[in-house]
C-alpha positions, 0 to 999 in steps of 0.5 A, spaced: 355 063 755 348 067 753 342 062 753 336 064 748 331 059 746 327 058 739 320 055 739 316 053 733 310 048 733 305 044 728 298 043 729 299 036 727 305 034 731 308 038 737 315 040 735 319 045 737 326 048 735 330 051 741 338 053 741 343 055 745 347 061 743 352 065 744 353 071 740 359 076 738 358 082 735 359 085 728 357 081 721 359 074 725 356 067 725 353 069 732 349 074 728 346 070 724 344 066 730 341 072 733 337 073 727 335 066 727 332 067 734 328 073 731 325 069 725 324 063 729 320 067 734 315 069 728 315 062 725 312 060 732 306 063 731 304 059 725 302 053 729 299 050 723 306 048 720 308 041 720 314 037 723 318 038 716 317 045 716 320 046 723 326 041 721 327 045 715 327 052 718 333 049 723 337 047 717 336 055 714 339 057 720 345 053 720 346 054 712 346 062 714 352 061 718 357 064 714 364 060 713 360 054 716 363 047 714 359 041 715 362 037 720 357 032 722 363 026 723 366 030 728 360 031 733 356 025 737 350 026 741 350 022 748 344 018 750 338 022 753 335 022 759 328 024 761 328 029 767 323 030 772 320 035 768 319 031 762 324 034 758 330 030 754 337 032 755 343 029 751 350 031 751 353 034 745 361 033 744 365 036 738 372 034 736 375 040 733 379 037 727 381 044 724 388 047 725 385 054 730 379 055 735 373 054 732 365 054 734 360 049 732 352 049 732 349 043 732 342 040 731 340 035 735 333 030 733 330 027 739 326 021 736 321 016 739 322 008 739 319 008 733 324 013 730 319 019 729 321 025 730 319 029 736 323 035 737 329 038 734 334 043 738 340 047 736 346 047 741 352 051 740 359 049 743 364 055 742 371 057 742 374 049 742 381 049 741 385 046 735 385 038 736 381 038 742 374 035 744 369 039 748 362 038 751 357 043 750 356 047 757 349 046 756 346 040 754 341 039 748 334 040 751 327 038 748 323 044 749 316 040 751 315 033 755 317 027 751 315 020 754 317 013 753 323 011 749 327 017 747 333 017 742 337 023 740 342 023 734 346 029 730 342 031 724 347 036 722 353 039 725 356 046 722 363 048 724 365 056 724 
């Protein structure tokens, strides 16, 4: 799996949008993911944007996936752990309820104990066979240090 990272931040509240992506050639969902990397990199230079803008950008990028179906109910984020590097990590598990092989793009929101959004990441889980359950080979990983009690929840999930 090829890994790419997207980051964006706001002056008032630090937030980053990251992704683990695998693309394929042609006019495909992978192309939308690669285009998102470029767009979000540009977005990162606008440090005055707020948390809501970063979350909205993640939503737009998921909306750009052609043929995507909302499958939030088929996806779970595991309990996050914070490593010695200060980054939170959470496993993402998907269940493919379709009758053919599919891939998933999952937006995971990290929040603090008070429920305040502190980070948003997008993880892809590719080539999940029909009826199978799979865990992302790369866990959802926060893009900056998160302290205290961190929670992870699936904000959106798109199957394509």
